[in-house]
N, C-alpha and C positions, 0 to 999 in steps of 0.2 A: 503491500501499499503507501509505503512511504515513498517507493519509485515511480510508481504511478502516481500518486499526483503530482509530477514533472508534465504529464501527457496533456494536464488538464490545459492550462494557456493555450499550446498549440492545438489542440481539438477547437478553441472556441476561435481559433485564427482560421481554423479549417472550415469552419461552417461561414465564417466570412467571405472564404474563396469559395463556399459552395452558392454563396448568395450571386456575387461578381460574376459565376461564371453562369447562374441560374440565368442572368440581365441580359449577357449575352446570347445566347441561344433563343432566347426567346425575340432580341431584336434581329438577328439574323431570319426567324422564323418568321419573321412578321415583314421585314423589308421590304416584301413584294404587296403582301394582303394591306396593308397600311392599318389595322384595328387600333381606335384610339386605346381600349381598354387595354392591350397586348403590351403598346410603349409605355403608360403611367405603369403597368405591375412593373414592367423592367425598370424606370425607375425608382418604382416603390422600393424594390428587393437591393437598389445601390445605398436606400438609407436604411435598412435592414444589415445590409454590410457593413454601414460606419459605426451600427449600435453594436453587434461584435467587435469590430475592432476596436474600440471603447473597453469593449466587455474583457479584451483578451490580459490587457495591462491591467485593470482593478482586481483582476483573478491570479495573477503571478505574485501582485504585491500582497492581496490577502494571503494565500498560499506559501509563499516565498518561496517562489518557485521561479523566479526570474532569473532567465540565462541570456547568454549568447547569441543562442541557437533562436530562442522565440524571437528576439529584435530582428536576426536575420532574415525569420518566416515570414513576421508581421511584417518587413518591408517589401519584400517581395509580394506580399500578400496585395498591398497599397497600389503598387504598380496597375495588377492586373484589377484590382477592385474600382479604383480613383484614378486610374488613366487608360487601362484599355477597354473597359465596361462602357464610361461613360461616352467616350470618343467613339466607340462602334454603335452604340445609342443613338446620337446624334448623328452619324453619319446615316445607319439607316431612315430615321426618321426624318429628316432634313434633306436629303440628297439623294439616294438612291429612288424614291419614287418621282424623281423629277430630272433624271437622268434620261429618257427618251427624246423628251422636250430640250433639255440642256445638258448636251454634256458639258461644258464647257464646267458650268456647274457643279457637276457631280466629280470633276477631277477637281475642283479648286474644292469642294469637300474632302475631301480623300485626305488633300495637302493641309486643312486645316485642323482634319481627327488627329492626322500623324504629328503634328505640328503639338497639338497639347498632350498627346502619351509623351511626347520626345520631352515636353516642360514640366511634366510630372514627375518624370523620371529624374531628372536634372533635379528640381525641387528636392525629393527624397535624397538623393547623392549629398547633394547640399546640407540637407539638414543633419545626416548621421554623421557626417566629420566633423559639424559643428556643434556638436553634443556638448555643452558645458564653455563653451566657447561666447554667446550670447548670451543678453537678456532673457531667462524664461518667461519674462509677463509679455513679451513680445515675439511672434514668427518674423523670419527676414521673409518675407515673401507671402503667398497668400499659402494654406496648408492643401495642399493637393485634395484630403477630403472636403474643404471648402470648395474650392475649386469644382469638384466631381456635383458637389449639392447644387452648386450656382447652376451648372449647364441642366443637369436635371429638371430643376424648379420649372428651367421652361416647358419640359415636356409633361410636368405635372398640373402646369396651369393652362397650356394649350395643348392635348394629346393630338388631335388631329392635326394629319403630316401638312407642311407649307404647301398651299395650293400656287403659290407665285414663284417666281425667281426670286425677285424682292425680299420675300419671304426667306425663300434659301439663302440671298447672299447675308442676309440678317444674322442666320445659322452661324455663317462665316467668321463673321464678323466678333459674334460670340465667342465661339473657341480660340479665336486669337487673340483677341481681349484677356478674358480669363489666363490662357499660356501664360500671354506676357505676363499677368499680378505674378502668378506662379515663381517665376526667376525674375524676378525684380529684388532692390532692395529696401523694397516699402514694407516699414513694418507694422504687421498686422496684430492686435490686442490677442493675448492667449487667454485658456479657461484660468491662468493663475496670476489674473488678476484681484487686487486686494478687495473682498469680499466689503461691502457697503448699504446701506440701506436704499440708497439710490441703486443699485442693481438690480434690489429685491422688486424694486414700484418697477423699472425696465424691464424686468420677467413678467412681472403680473400684467402690464401691457401688451408686452409679444402674447399670452398666454389669449388676452382677449381678441387680439388683431387676428390671431390663427383661429378661434371662433366663429369670428365676423367675415375674415376673407376666405376662408377654406382653401382650397388650390393655390389661389392668388397671390396667400401672405408671406409664402416662399419667395416669390420675386419681389415684392416688395421690403422684405429683409435682406437679402443680398444687394439690390439697389442701396439702402442705406448704409450697410454694412461697406461696401466696398465706396460710397461716396464718401462716407465719414471718414474713414481710414486714410483717404487721399489727401482729405479738410486737415487733418489733424496733422499729420506727414510735412503738407506743406506750411502749416500753422508754425510746428516748429522750427520750421528751418526761418521763418520770420521772426522768430524770437518769443512764441508763445510759452509757457513756464507752468500755467496753472495745472498743467495735467502735465506728469513726471516725465520727458522722453526716456527711451530706455540707455539703460547702460551701456558703453561702449568698451569691451574688451581688447585692449594690445596685442595679445595674442589672435 
């Protein structure tokens, strides 16, 4: 039993991989059929993969079974679940249906999807080598999990595939924009921020908005999240210090 408990965190990570793989299968099978419910389910599986991704670390800490093997497995799972799976979802959702009518859009969509995957992989590699060298209260670049949720939120809000080239090109722009944010040096707040009453008020507001807006809430959330983060980084450059900027280490 003492040895067996070391398999618990990895088992949770494998459940996360199963969700990512399920999302990929659904996206590919639905590419030409274009059923909105299947696209939304594929996006929901990515959310479930994110939940398992958060749980594996919690299980490892709770059971005292953290290991280098678990860290490497988790990183590989993140590339698949939050890099490949959402990119393929957006490719099948936004470009395959328009391919016969607009081959240029199909090729551009393939390039944009690969760009997203590449940026996600680079983002993870940079995170892995910078552990302990950056302020834990801030991520350097958008986290890959947030990037995946950001692009998937579009599918959750509007599960019907785009029916015009303009909508398809907007999906291309979305993939390039989120991919660029992941490899940028913009500091995004992490969950390790100091807890305060204001944080719980914001959480309550978000729960209320989720109940009210439902599927559209996630698009609004990421619009505010990205816009607010960009504004905060710009304010720091202008000398704003009411919110403490991240600590910069010499190493």
